[in-house]
C-alpha positions in Angstrom: 5.7 -41.1 -80.6 7.8 -41.6 -77.6 5.5 -44.2 -75.9 4.2 -46.2 -78.9 6.6 -49.1 -78.4 5.5 -49.5 -74.7 1.8 -49.1 -75.5 2.0 -52.3 -77.5 3.8 -54.1 -74.7 1.2 -52.8 -72.1 -1.7 -54.3 -74.2 0.3 -57.6 -74.8 1.0 -58.0 -71.1 -2.8 -57.2 -70.4 -3.5 -60.4 -72.2 -0.6 -62.6 -71.2 0.1 -61.6 -67.6 -0.4 -63.8 -64.4 -4.1 -64.7 -64.0 -5.7 -63.7 -60.7 -9.3 -63.2 -59.6 -10.2 -59.6 -58.8 -11.1 -60.3 -55.2 -7.8 -62.1 -54.6 -5.9 -59.2 -56.2 -7.5 -56.9 -53.8 -8.0 -58.6 -50.6 -5.0 -61.1 -50.7 -2.2 -59.5 -52.9 -2.6 -55.9 -52.2 -3.3 -56.2 -48.5 -0.6 -58.7 -47.6 2.1 -56.9 -49.7 1.4 -53.5 -48.2 1.5 -54.8 -44.6 4.9 -56.5 -45.2 6.4 -53.4 -46.8 5.2 -51.0 -44.1 6.9 -53.3 -41.6 10.0 -53.9 -43.7 10.6 -50.2 -44.3 9.5 -49.1 -40.7 6.9 -46.7 -41.7 4.8 -45.2 -38.8 2.4 -42.3 -39.0 2.9 -39.8 -36.1 0.4 -36.9 -36.0 2.9 -34.7 -34.4 4.4 -34.3 -37.9 2.2 -33.8 -41.0 4.8 -32.7 -43.5 8.0 -34.8 -42.8 11.4 -33.3 -43.5 13.2 -36.6 -43.3 14.8 -37.4 -46.7 15.8 -40.9 -45.7 12.1 -41.7 -44.7 11.0 -40.3 -48.2 13.5 -42.6 -49.9 12.3 -45.5 -47.9 8.8 -44.8 -49.2 10.0 -44.7 -52.7 11.7 -48.1 -52.3 8.5 -49.4 -50.7 6.4 -48.0 -53.5 8.8 -49.7 -56.2 8.7 -53.0 -54.3 4.9 -52.9 -54.3 4.7 -52.1 -58.0 6.9 -55.0 -58.8 5.0 -57.5 -56.6 1.4 -56.3 -57.3 1.4 -54.6 -60.8 -1.9 -53.5 -62.4 -5.0 -55.6 -62.8 -6.9 -55.7 -66.0 -10.6 -56.4 -65.3 -11.3 -57.6 -68.9 -8.7 -60.4 -68.9 -8.3 -61.2 -65.1 -4.6 -60.7 -65.6 -1.9 -58.6 -63.9 0.2 -56.3 -66.1 3.6 -56.9 -64.4 7.0 -55.3 -64.9 10.4 -56.0 -63.4 12.2 -53.5 -61.2 14.6 -52.5 -63.9 11.7 -51.9 -66.4 9.9 -49.6 -63.8 13.1 -47.7 -63.2 13.6 -47.4 -67.0 10.0 -46.0 -67.3 10.8 -43.5 -64.6 14.0 -42.3 -66.4 12.0 -41.8 -69.7 9.1 -40.0 -68.3 9.0 -36.2 -69.2 10.7 -33.8 -66.9 9.2 -30.8 -68.5 6.5 -30.2 -71.1 4.7 -27.3 -72.8 0.8 -27.4 -73.0 -1.6 -25.2 -74.8 -1.0 -23.0 -77.8 0.0 -19.4 -78.9 0.2 -16.9 -76.1 -1.5 -19.3 -73.7 1.2 -22.0 -73.5 2.3 -23.1 -70.1 5.6 -24.8 -69.4 5.4 -27.4 -66.7 8.7 -28.3 -65.1 9.2 -31.1 -62.5 9.8 -29.9 -58.9 11.6 -31.2 -55.9 10.9 -30.7 -52.1 11.3 -27.1 -51.1 12.0 -26.0 -54.7 11.6 -22.2 -55.4 10.3 -23.0 -59.0 6.6 -22.1 -59.4 4.1 -25.0 -59.6 1.6 -25.2 -62.5 -1.9 -24.5 -61.3 -4.9 -26.2 -62.5 -8.3 -24.6 -61.6 -11.8 -25.6 -62.3 -14.9 -27.4 -61.0 -13.3 -30.9 -61.6 -16.4 -32.9 -62.5 -19.0 -31.1 -60.3 -22.4 -31.5 -61.9 -23.8 -28.4 -63.6 -26.7 -27.5 -65.8 -25.9 -26.8 -69.4 -26.9 -23.2 -69.2 -24.5 -22.5 -66.3 -21.4 -24.3 -67.8 -20.0 -21.2 -69.4 -20.6 -18.7 -66.6 -19.1 -21.1 -64.0 -16.1 -21.8 -66.2 -15.5 -18.1 -66.9 -15.3 -17.5 -63.2 -12.0 -19.6 -63.4 -10.8 -18.8 -66.8 -10.7 -15.1 -65.9 -8.2 -15.7 -63.1 -4.5 -14.9 -64.5 -2.9 -17.4 -62.0 -4.7 -20.3 -63.3 -2.6 -22.0 -66.0 -4.9 -24.9 -67.0 -8.6 -25.1 -66.8 -10.6 -28.1 -65.8 -14.3 -28.9 -66.9 -17.4 -29.6 -64.7 -19.9 -32.4 -65.8 -23.1 -31.3 -67.7 -26.1 -32.9 -66.1 -27.9 -33.2 -69.4 -27.2 -32.4 -73.0 -29.8 -30.4 -75.0 -32.3 -31.3 -72.2 -31.7 -35.1 -72.6 -30.2 -37.5 -70.0 -26.8 -38.7 -70.8 -26.5 -42.4 -71.3 -23.2 -44.2 -71.1 -22.0 -46.1 -74.1 -24.7 -44.6 -76.3 -24.9 -41.8 -78.9 -25.9 -39.4 -76.1 -22.5 -39.9 -74.6 -20.9 -38.9 -77.9 -23.2 -35.8 -78.3 -22.3 -35.0 -74.5 -18.6 -35.1 -75.1 -18.9 -32.8 -78.1 -21.1 -30.4 -76.2 -18.6 -30.2 -73.4 -15.7 -29.5 -75.9 -17.9 -26.8 -77.6 -18.7 -25.1 -74.3 -15.1 -25.2 -73.3 -13.9 -23.5 -76.4 -16.6 -20.9 -75.9 -15.3 -20.2 -72.4 -11.7 -19.8 -73.2 -12.5 -17.7 -76.3 -14.7 -15.4 -74.3 -11.9 -15.1 -71.6 -9.4 -14.0 -74.3 -7.4 -17.2 -73.6 -8.0 -19.2 -76.9 -4.9 -21.5 -76.4 -5.4 -22.2 -72.7 -5.1 -25.9 -72.1 -8.4 -27.6 -71.2 -8.8 -30.6 -68.9 -11.1 -33.1 -70.6 -13.4 -35.0 -71.2 -15.1 -35.0 -67.9 -18.4 -36.5 -69.2 -16.6 -39.7 -70.3 -18.1 -42.8 -68.6 -16.8 -44.9 -71.4 -14.2 -44.3 -74.1 -16.8 -43.0 -76.6 -17.0 -39.4 -75.4 -13.2 -39.1 -74.9 -12.3 -40.5 -78.4 -15.1 -38.9 -80.4 -14.7 -35.4 -78.9 -10.9 -35.6 -79.3 -11.1 -36.3 -83.1 -11.0 -33.8 -85.9 -12.3 -30.2 -84.8 -12.6 -31.1 -81.3 -10.4 -31.3 -78.2 -6.8 -30.6 -79.3 -3.6 -32.6 -78.7 -2.3 -29.5 -76.8 -5.0 -30.0 -74.3 -5.0 -32.2 -71.1 -6.7 -35.6 -71.9 -7.8 -37.7 -68.9 -7.6 -41.4 -68.2 -8.3 -42.8 -64.7 -7.1 -45.9 -63.0 -9.9 -47.4 -60.9 -9.1 -48.1 -57.2 -7.1 -50.0 -56.5 -4.4 -50.4 -59.3 -6.8 -51.5 -61.9 -7.5 -50.9 -65.6 -9.7 -52.3 -68.4 -10.1 -52.3 -72.1 -12.2 -49.2 -72.2 -9.6 -47.3 -70.4 -6.7 -48.7 -72.3 -8.6 -47.7 -75.4 -8.5 -44.1 -74.2 -4.7 -44.5 -73.6 -4.2 -46.0 -77.0 -6.1 -43.0 -78.6 -4.3 -40.4 -76.8 -0.9 -41.9 -77.3 -1.5 -42.4 -81.1 -2.7 -38.8 -81.6 0.4 -37.5 -79.6 -1.8 -35.6 -77.1 -1.0 -34.7 -73.5 -2.4 -37.1 -70.9 -3.4 -36.6 -67.3 -3.3 -40.2 -65.9 -4.7 -40.5 -62.4 -5.4 -42.8 -59.5 -7.4 -42.2 -56.4 -6.4 -44.2 -53.3 -9.0 -45.1 -50.7 -7.9 -44.5 -47.2 -8.9 -47.3 -44.8 -9.5 -49.7 -47.8 -7.3 -52.5 -48.9 -4.2 -50.5 -48.2 -5.2 -49.7 -44.6 -4.2 -46.5 -42.9 -1.7 -43.8 -43.5 1.4 -45.9 -43.9 -0.3 -48.2 -46.5 -1.8 -45.2 -48.3 1.8 -43.5 -48.5 3.1 -46.7 -50.0 0.0 -47.0 -52.4 0.4 -43.4 -53.6 4.0 -43.7 -54.2 3.3 -47.1 -56.2 0.5 -45.6 -57.9 2.7 -43.0 -59.4 5.1 -45.6 -60.6 2.5 -48.1 -61.8 0.3 -45.5 -63.8 3.4 -43.9 -65.2 4.5 -47.3 -66.6 1.2 -48.4 -68.0 -0.5 -45.2 -69.1 2.6 -43.2 -70.1 1.0 -39.9 -69.0 2.3 -36.5 -69.4 1.4 -35.7 -65.8 0.7 -38.4 -63.2 -1.8 -37.6 -60.5 -2.6 -39.4 -57.3 -4.7 -38.4 -54.2 -6.4 -40.2 -51.5 -10.1 -40.2 -50.4 -11.6 -40.7 -47.0 -14.5 -43.1 -47.1 -16.6 -41.0 -44.8 -15.3 -37.4 -44.6 -14.4 -37.5 -48.4 -11.7 -34.9 -47.7 -8.1 -35.5 -48.7 -7.0 -32.8 -46.1 -7.1 -35.0 -43.1 -3.9 -35.4 -41.1 -3.4 -39.1 -42.3 -3.9 -38.2 -46.0 -1.7 -35.1 -45.9 1.1 -37.0 -44.3 0.7 -39.9 -46.8 0.5 -37.6 -49.9 3.4 -35.5 -48.7 5.7 -38.4 -48.4 4.6 -39.9 -51.7 5.4 -36.7 -53.6 8.8 -36.4 -51.7 9.6 -40.0 -52.6 8.8 -39.6 -56.2 10.2 -36.1 -56.8 13.5 -37.0 -55.0 14.0 -40.1 -57.2 12.6 -39.1 -60.6 11.8 -36.2 -62.8 8.0 -37.2 -63.1 5.5 -34.3 -63.5 3.4 -35.2 -60.4 -0.1 -33.8 -60.0 -2.8 -34.1 -57.3 -6.4 -32.9 -56.8 -7.6 -31.1 -53.7 -10.9 -32.7 -52.8 -12.3 -30.6 -49.9 -15.4 -31.7 -47.9 -16.6 -28.1 -47.6 -18.0 -25.8 -50.3 -18.1 -22.3 -51.6 -18.8 -19.5 -49.1 -17.2 -21.3 -46.3 -13.8 -20.8 -44.5 -13.4 -24.5 -44.1 -13.1 -25.0 -47.9 -10.3 -22.4 -48.0 -8.5 -23.9 -45.1 -8.7 -27.3 -46.6 -7.3 -26.1 -49.9 -4.5 -24.2 -48.1 -3.4 -27.2 -46.1 -3.5 -29.6 -49.0 -1.6 -27.2 -51.4 1.0 -26.0 -48.9 1.9 -29.5 -47.8 2.1 -30.8 -51.5 4.1 -27.8 -52.9 6.6 -28.0 -50.1 7.0 -31.6 -50.8 7.8 -31.3 -54.4 4.3 -31.5 -56.1 4.4 -30.1 -59.6 0.9 -29.5 -60.5 -1.7 -28.7 -57.7 -5.3 -29.0 -58.7 -7.9 -27.0 -57.0 -10.5 -28.1 -56.4 -13.3 -30.8 -56.5 -15.3 -28.7 -54.1 -17.8 -30.0 -51.6 -16.9 -33.7 -52.4 -17.7 -33.0 -56.2 -21.3 -34.4 -56.0 -23.4 -31.2 -55.2 -24.7 -29.5 -58.2 -23.1 -26.1 -58.9 -21.1 -26.1 -55.6 -18.0 -24.5 -57.2 -16.6 -21.1 -57.9 -13.4 -19.5 -59.4 -12.5 -17.8 -56.0 -11.4 -21.1 -54.4 -9.1 -21.7 -57.3 -7.7 -18.2 -57.3 -7.0 -18.7 -53.7 -5.4 -22.0 -54.4 -3.2 -20.6 -57.1 -2.1 -17.8 -54.7 -1.3 -20.3 -52.0 0.6 -22.4 -54.4 3.0 -19.6 -55.4 3.5 -18.4 -51.9 4.4 -22.0 -50.8 7.1 -22.4 -53.6 10.6 -22.4 -51.8 9.1 -23.0 -48.4 10.8 -25.4 -46.1 9.0 -28.5 -45.2 9.3 -27.6 -41.5 7.6 -24.3 -42.0 4.9 -25.9 -44.1 4.4 -28.5 -41.3 3.9 -25.7 -38.7 1.3 -23.8 -40.9 -0.5 -27.0 -41.9 -0.8 -28.1 -38.2 -2.3 -24.7 -37.3 -4.8 -25.0 -40.1 -5.8 -28.6 -39.0 -6.4 -27.3 -35.6 -8.9 -24.8 -37.0 -10.9 -26.9 -39.5 -10.4 -30.7 -38.8 -13.3 -30.8 -36.4 -15.6 -29.4 -39.0 -15.0 -32.1 -41.6 -17.6 -34.5 -40.2 -20.4 -32.0 -40.7 -19.6 -31.6 -44.4 -20.3 -27.8 -44.6 -21.1 -27.8 -48.4 -21.8 -24.1 -48.6 -23.7 -22.5 -51.3 -24.0 -23.1 -55.1 -22.4 -20.8 -57.6 -25.5 -18.7 -58.1 -25.4 -17.6 -54.5 -21.7 -16.8 -54.2 -21.1 -15.0 -57.6 -23.1 -12.2 -59.2 -24.3 -13.7 -62.7 -24.2 -10.4 -64.4 -20.6 -9.5 -63.6 -19.3 -12.9 -62.8 -17.6 -11.6 -59.7 -17.8 -13.0 -56.1 -20.4 -11.6 -54.0 -19.2 -9.2 -51.2 -19.8 -11.8 -48.6 -17.8 -14.6 -50.3 -15.1 -12.1 -51.1 -15.0 -10.9 -47.5 -14.6 -14.5 -46.3 -11.6 -15.0 -48.8 -9.8 -11.9 -47.6 -10.4 -13.0 -43.9 -8.6 -16.2 -44.4 -5.9 -14.8 -46.5 -5.1 -12.4 -43.5 -5.2 -15.4 -41.2 -2.6 -17.2 -43.4 -0.4 -14.1 -43.4 -0.5 -14.2 -39.7 0.7 -17.8 -39.8 3.7 -16.8 -41.8 2.7 -17.3 -45.5 3.8 -14.5 -47.8 0.6 -13.5 -49.4 0.6 -9.9 -48.8 -2.1 -8.1 -46.6 -5.5 -8.5 -48.1 
């Protein structure tokens, strides 16, 4: 396979790289490096612009991210060593990452092609509950509310709360059973939706490598699906995660490798987060060798990644990487609000418009209501996100900036109250798996508002 040679080198460097204590990696190395680079490259957040149109600024963010990657690297928690690479090696890794790929099988294949800022090419849309906890008996109905939406190209799973009525214990046989149960329910969903080859994002219930590896063995999740591996904040990995990487690479499967940056943490504010997101895409690509590389940011109190600072940082990072590589970038919308609320739709719209205009290839919508409230998810917000993503393709960054600022003026003040909305059972009719008239009416109202702001959605 394309990455087998580098896989061995990653594992070797995880055991031979420079030794450092984890607290020093975080508080000393990350913090000092990002401060120096923000100053060196003259990065300064200005709330008057949320989606920058300055190519030279985006390229400075790329250089800052590359410098950060060289100086910091990735920390392996099991060895207390940094996995480090030279600038030339990182650039070689960017040149060798895939610029297009086909996922899924049969009539349900989807071709993902790298985008650049203001590109007219359509993004690939992932829809689903993204790890939201759900009871086992509602897994398929909830997932069908997404799979039935034709604009959703790839479907993402929720997390089942129990398996066959039993608690799921990490690193135990119950985790293996849960991983297989998630796979079975996912296949039932896409078969019932008439989309048997649809790519599945998996395995959500995978606190250790057990569920991921077992459920992706013979008869389980397919190589054509979208296998997930995270990189814990900030810029870390461990043997368990690297075992997932090794397995996915060896079976030749598609991988979604992802990192979530914490706003206000070791990277500081918007400027540091922009550098961290760009660096994260470079570092995760080098060490995990994913098909798609996903980054996003998380606010420690609001949880939303649709705050002005996060939108600015994410926009610059996507511009930086998409202008300087062919990477298939992805990012997850994590609204604070939940189903049935206008705020949820506003947050998704701002996140997706800013990202797509900035060259994001794979918008993911969405981990709704912070992703922690049981059953607070529905297919309608992903339908909305997909429509927004397609409408934003070809939009100028300046136009995106104006629309996003109008949206922020509406919803920003509501984020602190965390309007989590209603669970699936109260916004969808369980017999028909269609949105309730109230939730559908809210969706149409917000669509019409966006049309009034200049988005080409068609009157709803």
